[in-house]
C-alpha positions in Angstrom: 118.7 -14.8 93.6 116.1 -15.5 91.0 116.5 -15.4 87.1 114.1 -16.3 84.7 115.6 -17.0 81.2 112.8 -16.7 77.6 114.2 -15.9 74.4 112.8 -13.2 72.3 112.4 -11.9 68.8 115.9 -9.9 68.0 115.4 -7.7 70.8 119.1 -8.0 72.4 117.6 -7.0 76.0 119.3 -8.5 79.4 117.1 -7.7 82.3 118.8 -7.6 85.6 119.6 -6.7 89.1 116.2 -6.8 90.1 115.5 -6.1 94.0 112.3 -5.9 95.4 109.3 -8.4 95.4 108.0 -10.0 92.8 103.8 -11.2 92.2 103.2 -13.8 91.5 103.7 -15.0 87.2 104.5 -11.4 87.2 107.5 -12.1 85.8 105.5 -13.6 82.6 103.6 -10.2 82.4 106.9 -8.1 82.3 107.7 -10.2 79.4 104.7 -10.0 77.9 103.9 -6.4 77.8 107.5 -5.7 76.6 108.2 -8.8 73.6 105.3 -10.6 72.3 105.9 -14.1 71.0 107.0 -14.8 67.1 104.5 -15.1 64.8 102.4 -18.5 65.3 104.6 -19.3 68.2 103.0 -19.6 72.2 103.8 -17.0 74.9 106.7 -20.1 75.9 108.0 -20.4 73.0 111.7 -19.8 72.4 112.0 -17.4 69.0 114.6 -17.1 66.7 117.7 -15.3 67.8 118.3 -13.5 70.9 117.2 -13.5 74.8 116.2 -11.8 78.0 117.2 -12.4 80.9 115.5 -11.0 83.6 116.7 -11.8 87.6 114.8 -10.7 90.1 115.6 -11.4 94.9 112.2 -11.1 96.7 112.1 -8.9 99.6 109.7 -9.0 102.8 108.7 -5.5 102.3 108.1 -3.9 98.8 109.1 -0.6 98.4 106.8 2.3 97.2 108.5 2.7 93.9 108.0 -0.9 92.5 105.0 -3.0 94.7 105.3 -5.3 92.0 109.3 -5.0 90.7 111.9 -2.8 89.3 114.7 -3.5 87.1 118.0 -2.5 85.1 117.2 -2.8 81.4 121.0 -3.4 80.0 121.1 -2.7 76.6 123.9 -2.8 74.2 126.0 0.3 76.4 123.3 1.5 77.6 121.0 1.0 80.7 117.4 1.8 81.4 116.0 1.7 84.8 112.4 0.3 84.8 109.8 0.5 87.9 106.4 -1.1 87.8 104.6 1.4 89.8 101.1 1.5 91.5 100.0 4.7 92.1 98.6 4.4 95.9 96.0 6.9 95.0 94.1 5.1 92.5 95.9 1.2 93.1 97.0 1.4 88.9 100.2 0.0 87.9 102.2 1.1 84.6 106.2 0.2 83.5 107.8 3.3 83.6 111.8 4.7 83.5 113.2 7.1 85.9 112.5 10.2 84.2 108.1 9.2 84.7 107.8 8.4 81.0 105.0 5.4 80.4 107.0 2.6 78.6 104.7 0.6 76.3 106.7 -2.1 74.2 110.2 -2.8 73.5 110.6 -2.0 69.8 112.8 -4.2 67.7 116.2 -3.2 66.2 116.6 -5.7 63.8 113.5 -7.1 62.0 115.5 -9.7 60.3 117.3 -12.0 63.3 119.6 -13.7 60.6 120.2 -10.4 58.9 123.8 -8.7 58.9 124.0 -4.8 59.9 125.9 -3.2 56.8 124.9 0.3 57.7 124.1 2.2 59.9 122.5 6.0 60.8 123.7 9.1 60.0 125.8 10.4 56.6 127.2 8.2 53.8 128.3 7.8 50.5 125.0 6.4 48.8 126.1 3.0 46.8 124.2 3.9 43.4 123.4 7.2 44.0 127.6 7.8 44.0 126.7 11.0 46.1 127.0 11.5 50.3 123.6 12.1 51.5 122.0 11.4 54.8 121.3 7.4 55.4 117.6 7.4 57.8 117.6 4.1 58.9 120.0 0.7 59.1 120.4 -1.8 56.4 120.3 -5.6 57.3 121.6 -7.9 54.5 120.0 -11.2 54.0 118.8 -13.6 51.3 116.1 -12.6 48.9 112.9 -14.1 50.8 114.2 -13.9 54.5 111.2 -13.2 56.4 111.0 -9.6 58.2 109.1 -8.9 61.0 107.2 -6.2 62.8 109.1 -4.8 65.2 106.0 -3.2 67.4 102.0 -3.8 67.4 100.7 -1.5 65.2 98.0 -0.7 62.0 99.7 -0.7 58.8 99.5 2.9 57.6 101.4 2.5 53.8 102.5 -0.6 51.2 103.3 -0.1 48.1 105.9 1.2 45.8 107.6 4.3 47.2 110.8 5.6 44.7 114.1 4.5 46.1 112.8 2.8 48.8 110.9 0.4 46.2 108.7 -1.8 48.0 107.9 -0.5 51.5 106.0 -1.4 54.6 105.2 1.4 57.2 103.6 0.5 60.4 102.2 3.3 62.8 102.5 1.9 66.4 100.7 4.8 67.5 102.6 7.5 70.2 104.5 8.9 67.5 106.3 6.4 66.6 106.3 4.5 63.1 108.9 2.0 61.6 109.3 1.6 58.0 110.5 -1.6 56.1 111.9 -1.1 52.5 113.1 -2.8 49.5 111.0 -5.7 50.0 110.6 -9.0 47.6 107.1 -9.3 47.9 105.0 -8.5 51.8 103.1 -11.0 53.1 99.9 -12.4 52.7 97.0 -9.9 54.4 98.8 -7.2 54.6 97.2 -3.8 53.4 96.5 -0.4 55.1 94.4 -0.9 58.0 96.0 -4.3 58.9 96.6 -4.1 62.5 100.1 -6.4 63.1 101.8 -7.4 66.0 105.1 -7.8 67.5 106.9 -10.3 65.5 104.3 -11.2 62.9 105.6 -11.9 59.3 104.7 -8.6 57.1 107.2 -9.1 53.8 110.3 -10.4 52.7 114.3 -9.4 51.9 114.3 -8.5 48.4 116.6 -5.5 46.6 113.5 -3.1 45.0 114.6 0.3 44.8 117.8 1.9 44.4 120.2 -0.8 45.9 123.1 -3.0 45.2 121.9 -6.2 46.7 119.4 -7.8 49.0 118.6 -6.1 52.2 116.3 -4.5 54.4 116.7 -0.8 55.1 114.7 0.0 58.7 114.2 2.9 60.0 112.1 4.8 62.8 110.5 7.5 63.5 108.9 9.3 66.4 106.6 12.7 65.9 107.4 13.0 62.4 111.6 13.0 62.7 113.9 9.7 61.8 115.6 8.5 64.9 118.8 6.1 64.7 116.9 2.3 65.2 119.8 1.2 67.6 119.4 4.1 70.3 115.1 3.6 70.2 114.4 0.1 73.2 110.9 1.0 73.8 107.7 3.2 72.9 107.1 5.9 75.3 103.8 6.6 75.9 103.0 10.1 77.7 104.4 11.3 81.2 103.4 11.9 84.3 102.5 15.1 85.7 102.2 17.4 88.1 101.3 15.5 91.8 101.3 11.6 90.3 105.2 12.7 88.9 105.8 14.4 91.7 105.3 11.5 94.2 106.8 8.5 91.4 109.9 10.6 91.6 109.6 10.8 95.5 109.0 7.2 95.1 112.1 6.6 92.8 114.6 8.7 94.7 113.7 6.6 97.2 114.3 3.0 96.0 118.1 4.7 94.7 119.0 5.7 98.2 118.3 2.0 99.9 119.6 0.4 97.1 122.5 2.1 97.1 123.0 1.9 101.0 122.2 -2.1 100.6 125.7 -2.0 97.9 127.4 0.0 100.7 127.7 3.2 98.9 
């Protein structure tokens, strides 16, 4: 078993259980695909926070599903099977979950690596307004001026004052995914509507603008216009296989699972 450990920006990722053959440098390709380096760093440099652990073992004959590798991604209490699948007819490869959804970048759950989570997603009593209402995001407390990082690649959709959200930035990540960053003290230089940003790029700074009792980032994620819990969204789904392609993929995944279970004596 081989292990590669890199540091990534607040990704909270542990990758393990890989059982298929890796092509040369494919571990770097996986990291580059899911997690970009922090702003101003190279792909080989350590980021400011959590760690990604990728373990894998070589095989003489790679299975149909992966042709490069498959892995189990452990995210908190959740596990996601990830397959680098090469269609035997087209020869094209991409990363998929076990249901055939194509996986894009990992969506950072904490855009303020040194922040302290103070409020989660769900109904709560608003500390300023004094009544209960939906808290459609996660709050990360940090000192005024703490950098805020883009959760994934995308294009700035909104930047400016937004009522009780104070100074806010909204990033469109494509495929129906958007992230919003509220209560900022100021925006980073060059951040304006239409600006293309990259995962790990500084987009603004923690503040206490809007309806707040102290400095923090209110981080929200929406998928197809619906607010979702940022702690439960791990990857940007870029569509799903369909028809014959999905059937072939599901057959390959089933064969891979059967082989893994046999190897474990199940």
